[in-house]
C-alpha positions as CSV (number, residue, x, y, z in Angstrom):
1,M,10.5,-2.0,17.7
2,A,10.2,-2.2,13.9
3,T,6.8,-3.8,14.1
4,E,5.6,-0.9,16.3
5,F,6.9,1.7,13.8
6,L,5.2,-0.1,10.8
7,A,1.9,-0.4,12.6
8,G,1.1,3.2,11.6
9,F,1.8,2.6,7.9
10,T,0.1,0.8,5.1
11,H,3.0,-1.2,3.8
12,V,4.1,-4.3,1.9
13,F,6.8,-6.6,3.3
14,V,8.1,-9.3,1.1
15,P,10.4,-11.8,2.9
16,G,13.8,-12.5,1.4
17,A,16.6,-15.0,2.0
18,A,17.4,-15.6,5.6
19,D,20.7,-13.8,5.5
20,A,19.8,-11.1,3.0
21,S,19.4,-7.4,3.6
22,V,16.2,-5.4,3.5
23,L,15.7,-3.1,0.5
24,L,13.5,-0.1,1.4
25,C,11.4,0.9,-1.6
26,L,10.2,4.5,-1.4
27,H,7.7,5.5,-4.1
28,G,7.0,9.1,-5.3
29,T,4.0,11.2,-5.6
30,G,1.1,9.4,-7.2
31,G,2.5,6.0,-6.5
32,D,1.8,3.4,-3.8
33,E,3.5,0.7,-1.8
34,R,3.4,-1.8,-4.7
35,D,4.9,0.3,-7.5
36,L,8.6,-0.6,-6.9
37,L,8.3,-4.2,-5.8
38,D,9.2,-5.5,-9.3
39,L,12.2,-3.1,-9.5
40,G,13.3,-4.0,-6.0
41,R,13.2,-7.7,-6.9
42,A,15.1,-7.1,-10.1
43,L,17.8,-5.1,-8.2
44,R,18.2,-7.5,-5.3
45,P,16.7,-10.9,-6.0
46,D,17.5,-12.3,-2.5
47,A,16.6,-9.2,-0.4
48,A,13.5,-8.7,1.7
49,L,11.5,-5.8,0.4
50,L,9.8,-3.2,2.6
51,A,7.6,-0.7,0.8
52,P,5.6,1.8,3.0
53,R,2.9,4.1,1.7
54,G,3.4,7.8,2.4
55,R,1.0,9.4,4.9
56,V,0.6,12.7,3.1
57,V,-2.2,13.1,0.6
58,E,-2.3,16.0,-1.9
59,R,-5.5,18.1,-2.0
60,D,-6.7,16.1,-5.0
61,G,-6.4,12.9,-3.1
62,T,-3.1,11.8,-4.8
63,P,-0.7,10.1,-2.3
64,R,2.4,12.3,-1.8
65,G,4.8,9.4,-1.6
66,S,7.0,7.8,1.0
67,S,9.2,10.9,1.3
68,G,6.4,12.5,3.2
69,A,6.1,9.7,5.7
70,S,7.7,11.5,8.6
71,R,5.4,14.6,8.2
72,P,1.9,14.7,9.7
73,A,-0.9,14.0,7.3
74,T,-2.1,17.6,7.8
75,A,1.1,19.1,6.4
76,R,0.3,21.4,3.5
77,P,2.4,23.9,1.7
78,T,1.4,27.5,2.6
79,P,2.5,30.7,1.0
80,S,4.8,31.5,3.9
81,R,6.6,28.2,3.4
82,L,6.9,28.8,-0.3
83,T,8.2,32.4,-0.1
84,T,11.9,32.9,-0.5
85,T,13.8,35.9,0.7
86,R,16.8,37.5,-0.9
């Protein structure tokens, strides 16, 4: 099941110790799947590291980050989404 989910994402998986947990490394806008690997290893030396690249790309080509991974790649802010009502 996890392999099927990851098939749609560019990602890095770094194996850890056999009994260790997996640390999910989610980068922010402008980052990529490799940005947090050193930090992840520093935080949890024995953990496996899983770092997906977000699917959303800004208009200028900048990756949106992992937080946008569940949204379709065509998702863009529109004035109606940005408007607040009082």
